[in-house]
C-alpha positions in Angstrom: 18.6 49.8 11.6 20.9 51.6 9.2 24.0 49.8 8.0 26.6 50.2 5.3 28.1 46.8 5.3 29.6 45.9 1.9 28.3 42.3 2.0 24.6 43.4 2.4 25.1 46.1 -0.2 26.5 43.6 -2.6 23.7 41.2 -1.9 21.1 44.0 -2.4 22.6 44.9 -5.8 23.2 41.3 -6.9 21.3 39.6 -9.7 19.0 37.7 -7.3 15.5 38.5 -8.3 13.6 40.4 -5.6 10.4 39.0 -4.1 8.8 42.5 -4.4 10.0 46.0 -5.1 8.4 49.4 -5.4 7.9 52.8 -3.8 6.6 53.3 -0.3 6.2 56.2 2.1 8.3 55.7 5.2 7.6 57.7 8.4 10.8 59.1 9.9 11.9 58.6 13.5 13.0 62.1 14.4 11.0 63.9 11.7 7.5 62.5 11.7 7.0 63.4 8.0 6.7 60.7 5.4 9.5 60.3 3.0 9.3 58.4 -0.3 11.7 55.5 -0.6 12.5 52.7 -3.0 12.0 49.3 -1.3 13.4 46.0 -2.3 12.4 42.7 -0.6 14.8 39.8 -0.9 14.1 36.8 1.4 13.8 38.1 5.0 15.7 41.4 4.2 13.9 44.6 3.3 16.3 47.1 1.8 15.3 50.7 1.2 17.0 53.4 -0.9 16.7 57.1 -1.2 16.3 56.8 -5.0 15.5 53.9 -7.3 18.8 54.3 -9.2 21.0 54.2 -6.0 23.5 51.3 -5.7 23.9 51.4 -1.9 20.8 51.2 0.4 20.1 53.6 3.2 19.2 50.8 5.5 17.9 47.2 5.8 15.2 45.7 8.0 15.6 42.1 9.1 12.0 40.8 9.2 12.5 38.0 11.7 10.0 38.2 14.6 8.1 41.2 13.3 4.4 41.4 12.9 2.6 43.2 10.0 -0.5 45.1 10.9 -2.8 47.9 9.6 -2.0 51.3 11.0 -4.2 52.8 13.7 -4.4 55.9 11.5 -7.0 55.5 8.8 -5.6 58.3 6.7 -4.2 56.7 3.5 -3.1 53.2 2.9 -0.8 52.8 5.9 0.5 49.7 7.7 3.0 48.9 10.4 6.0 46.7 10.9 6.2 46.0 14.7 9.3 44.5 16.3 8.6 43.3 19.9 11.2 43.1 22.6 13.3 45.4 24.8 14.3 47.5 21.9 10.9 47.4 20.2 10.5 49.5 17.2 7.5 50.2 14.9 7.9 51.3 11.3 5.0 53.0 9.6 4.8 52.6 5.9 2.2 53.7 3.3 1.4 52.5 -0.2 -0.2 54.3 -3.1 -3.3 52.1 -3.3 -5.3 49.4 -1.5 -4.0 46.8 -3.9 -0.4 47.8 -3.4 -0.8 47.9 0.3 -2.3 44.4 0.4 0.5 43.1 -1.8 3.2 44.5 0.4 1.6 43.2 3.6 1.2 39.7 2.3 4.8 39.6 1.0 6.3 41.0 4.2 4.2 38.6 6.4 5.6 35.6 4.6 9.2 36.7 4.4 10.4 35.6 7.8 12.3 32.3 8.3 9.9 31.2 10.9 7.0 31.6 8.5 8.8 29.7 5.8 9.7 26.9 8.3 6.0 26.5 9.2 5.1 26.4 5.5 7.7 23.7 4.8 6.4 21.7 7.7 2.8 21.9 6.4 3.9 21.0 2.9 5.8 17.9 4.2 2.8 16.8 6.2 0.6 17.3 3.1 3.0 15.3 0.9 3.1 12.5 3.5 -0.7 12.4 3.6 -0.8 12.2 -0.2 1.7 9.4 -0.3 -0.2 7.5 2.4 -3.5 7.9 0.6 -1.9 7.0 -2.7 -0.5 3.8 -1.2 -3.9 2.9 0.3 -5.6 3.5 -3.0 -3.1 1.2 -4.8 -3.5 -1.5 -2.1 -7.3 -1.4 -2.4 -7.1 -1.4 -6.2 -4.8 -4.5 -6.1 -7.1 -6.3 -3.7 -10.1 -5.5 -5.8 -8.3 -6.6 -9.0 -7.2 -9.9 -7.4 -10.8 -10.6 -6.3 -12.1 -10.0 -9.8 -9.5 -12.4 -11.2 -10.4 -15.1 -8.6 -14.1 -14.7 -9.4 -13.3 -14.9 -13.2 -11.4 -18.1 -12.7 -8.1 -16.8 -14.0 -6.3 -17.5 -10.7 -7.0 -19.7 -7.7 -7.7 -18.5 -4.3 -4.6 -19.4 -2.2 -6.6 -19.4 1.0 -9.1 -21.9 -0.4 -6.4 -24.0 -1.8 -4.6 -24.1 1.6 -7.8 -25.0 3.3 -8.6 -27.8 0.8 -5.1 -29.1 1.1 -5.4 -29.1 4.9 -8.7 -31.0 4.8 -7.3 -33.5 2.3 -4.3 -34.1 4.5 -6.6 -34.8 7.5 -8.9 -37.1 5.7 -6.3 -39.8 5.0 -7.5 -43.1 3.5 -6.0 -46.2 5.2 -4.7 -49.0 3.0 -5.1 -52.8 3.8 -3.0 -55.6 2.7 -5.3 -57.9 0.6 -3.1 -60.9 1.5 -3.8 -60.4 5.2 -5.4 -63.4 6.9 -8.2 -61.2 8.2 -9.6 -61.0 4.7 -11.4 -63.7 2.6 -11.8 -63.6 -1.1 -15.0 -64.5 -2.9 -14.5 -64.6 -6.7 -12.3 -61.4 -6.6 -14.5 -59.5 -4.1 -13.0 -58.6 -0.8 -14.8 -58.6 2.5 -13.4 -57.9 5.9 -14.5 -58.1 9.5 -14.0 -55.0 11.6 -11.9 -55.3 14.7 -14.4 -53.1 16.5 -17.4 -55.3 15.6 -19.3 -56.7 18.7 -18.6 -60.3 19.6 -21.9 -62.1 19.0 -22.1 -65.4 20.8 -25.6 -66.3 19.6 -25.0 -68.5 16.5 -28.6 -68.4 15.5 -28.4 -64.6 14.8 -25.2 -64.4 12.8 -22.9 -66.9 11.1 -19.3 -66.9 11.9 -17.1 -65.9 8.9 -14.4 -68.4 8.5 -11.0 -66.8 8.3 -8.7 -68.5 5.8 -5.3 -67.6 4.4 -4.9 -68.3 0.7 -1.7 -68.9 -1.2 -0.8 -67.4 -4.5 -1.3 -70.7 -6.4 -4.8 -71.0 -5.0 -5.7 -67.5 -6.1 -4.1 -68.2 -9.5 -6.1 -71.3 -10.0 -9.3 -69.6 -9.0 -8.7 -66.7 -11.5 -7.8 -69.1 -14.2 -11.1 -70.9 -13.8 -13.0 -67.6 -14.0 -11.1 -66.7 -17.2 -11.9 -70.0 -18.7 -15.6 -69.6 -18.0 -15.7 -66.1 -19.5 -13.8 -67.2 -22.6 -16.2 -70.1 -23.3 -19.2 -67.8 -23.0 -17.6 -65.3 -25.4 -16.9 -68.1 -28.0 -20.4 -69.4 -27.7 -21.7 -65.9 -28.4 -19.2 -65.5 -31.3 -19.2 -68.8 -33.1 -17.6 -67.3 -36.3 -14.6 -66.0 -34.4 -11.2 -67.2 -35.5 -10.2 -67.7 -31.9 -10.3 -71.3 -30.8 -10.4 -72.7 -27.3 -7.3 -74.8 -26.6 -7.9 -78.5 -26.1 -5.4 -78.5 -23.2 -7.2 -77.0 -20.2 -4.0 -76.7 -18.3 -2.7 -73.9 -20.6 -4.2 -71.0 -18.6 
């Protein structure tokens, strides 16, 4: 389409750098001859001028929805811009070389908004995959580093500590009162009779343990006697010791 709107003309001549520019041959609509025009591609707008030095474009093509294809004519480096729809239109363009034709076809194919939207979506997906893989790599590295530290003994394994703590909590040791009447003392050693022990009635097989409660004074006297015996034995083995055994035996 041909337009002369000032806004587009101003945008075409603005300082925005073009995506691509150069001469192309454009096939006319009424006159089928090719005419040489100066083309400037900015975003999804393709401006064309009669001369390179012109300020106002002859027209502009909005590239949304168009397809870029090689021309059916094999004469020269020609390609087509096809716009589908009720008012379909096909523009035939020709470049000066194979390299120039390929460059224009690639630039025009990627100029539409739909194409850029697809590219952005793919880039976002790629970035998300990279972030996910990076997080997984960091997690695996942290797990491996922790395992190495545990094996080296720098840190303790919390799972093993929890298991050990749990087992220690279950295996609780029961305390018994040594002054309980169910226990009898024999020179400082403690012996007890289990409540779950079978009741033997045959006196010829086992002897009944006499249960006897002892007072503090009785235990004190018993221990004092033991200390006296040990002290006498030590003095006999060390006759040159300055320690002397007291004459009063009650001072214990």
